[in-house]
Steps between C-alpha positions, in 0.01 A plus 500: 500500500628844412438628853620849612629566853520848678780626720430802710831677479411782746194607696548876500395734231546864383126541454236481767185331325203502740410146388849340520460135607870434548621788732848531671627230733837474680626215286777557276668306206864471411610385154583151648151468650331591173729260315375209721135592405595496122668160559177385657289599196758322261471182716122517458569516121316838477481687167575850642532737790313824574716741726258716684463688836436747637681678230777266385715766333578629834718198579866578402547137387198485258711494189726224654220274601324543156835404344530200723149379420541552130832315519308201666266490202191673659303755299535800706229777541488797728195682640561868567345841542745628251671781696851366472434328167450852345880536532661371170807375677290297732281360230810399309636324821193282517508419135876403526403284813257290280160648597268400227190672597407794739141549631463872571215570734274797394166536642352799330613731209322787689777670701292601785362147552829338458659732755227421747537127446883517517508740801763704325489779225671485161509122484317463168747674281779283649294191433445596136875564467559155638305351235707677230852432666413126532385478139805684387737242650304209358306375797142404440260737676186403668261718697352386823186670660329446822125546458361711776221736588682805369585360139215261471310722252782586253709166449422557127617850505832379632529247207420780242784702640749211468400402156547859386816595682677166581400269213791267569330365813349176399387345819285620793399357841216612720493377865175556687585661844584249764338649819647243749847623602685807583373860440234356255329327796467816702402726226242287327232775493707726286664260248298164475258519200173329439536255217223678303720831520761361275311252288429719200833695492692162534306346211552807282873492580529131413315554168733782401806282577363195323414702195856646500673164519622543862490230762375533849422329827249571776563384863245460797192575272229233489410366151146659514679830465737408216255511226623324185852497636469233758819339348709800631421425856829417670339271739309311226821454296673354804204264570494388141875455470548345837755752603619597845686806651750541768543844670803563728358769732735716678298485813376246750312304241837400343442260204142419393422242230169543327346223293125571545362809323133499634409779734147583627162426324149600557215238524392605152828379371387151541300521183776667301633288205839687537534422866772226470731740308417817687721627791192668649535809724827585658408630837658408817437851641111493492482809283312368183140388460461132385144602406647681202610165362254338233499153336598482129325251277767469223708202384839517674689285231561792247665689789720203570582449143597874464732456788661172382541631140631853592790565268605795708551317809842319529385284801219308348533136449430292188196332658193449292157590639415133535803422701451805708143400572608162629766652724274763642232246597766323707680802646345827420194500725730508803645835383180682546320293770438799732176619648408864591668599827739211487784621297828327591822680566776356272728277708835622613778298324742405790749331263598845348804698613450791749365807333733781616573569867428756786810677594579792740536726207189373334299582818653836522404578129153360561436730788615798303270414214206440721546854650539654151197313369290615801562865394404411137178328614403800705570731216308297246206410740543128469551249774835331578490124531582361841868439544730277700637573856795733537747206486351391165330194638 
């Protein structure tokens, strides 16, 4: 299987998003501790690694760990807010290190909205520059967008901007807001959307991309809100392809291995023909309304065929629809066998190496960041997530 693993390189950031689900911790990484996690993914026969955070470009060893992962045969990607990537020299360093793709997170092309979501002014122009700099050095450029209450009505306007001003961007990813961790959990009222709020703008955005020959994926959105693009659901694709995911969290969770992709379902979902291949509602934070889910009465096999035959996806297998059907009968039902209110937490993987460590210096920096972030939270009128004790425990 062409599985992708995640390594959180740092857990601090130069922005202050009010819905951040992975805020600062006292854990820190060295190059050696990150190399051990790369080796773990290689031992699992993973296809690639996504270096993320926090803001991973803040770690001074990011080019070195990217080069190490590339040298070990992994497809290397970086998720970034683009602030440092806007520097041509830094973009060149990542390209020389073997970074194949960068996912630049941009939530809104409206400057005031983006500034509010980022908790910092002037970030949008830097992110646009990051797209250009990465493209100039030959890195494939993707755009990531977290769907939230403030951008839910103009996802398609964002796409029109990228098509007009950054036409080389060929792939887009939307993530519906995870309301269960960090600042996202304590600021749900401001940032968590209703599903109906983004349904039309997401559909218009997907249609624009499909008509323009771009590719796209949508995470944490139930299939009843995907229209004719159910094949673009990340969870559905993983269910169909039987993929797993390992995330090396730079916090107390450490390494989590996810093999099931079903989340929460409403009673009405029992009648839905797409239920076996739908990830349902991702909501461990109790912020969404399962009553918004509605059964779909369409044949799931054209969706499966579109995934298995997708020429743009290098990770698809050569299985036929018939062989997939037999395999799914044996194994697939277990991947989505979850009832509403009973979503499992992916199990910790104790066989993995330690993910970073808590040091005296790490605790000192964590405490300083907490104080600085408290001032930012007060200035922005958002709540700061609960922190650890003064000693970092």
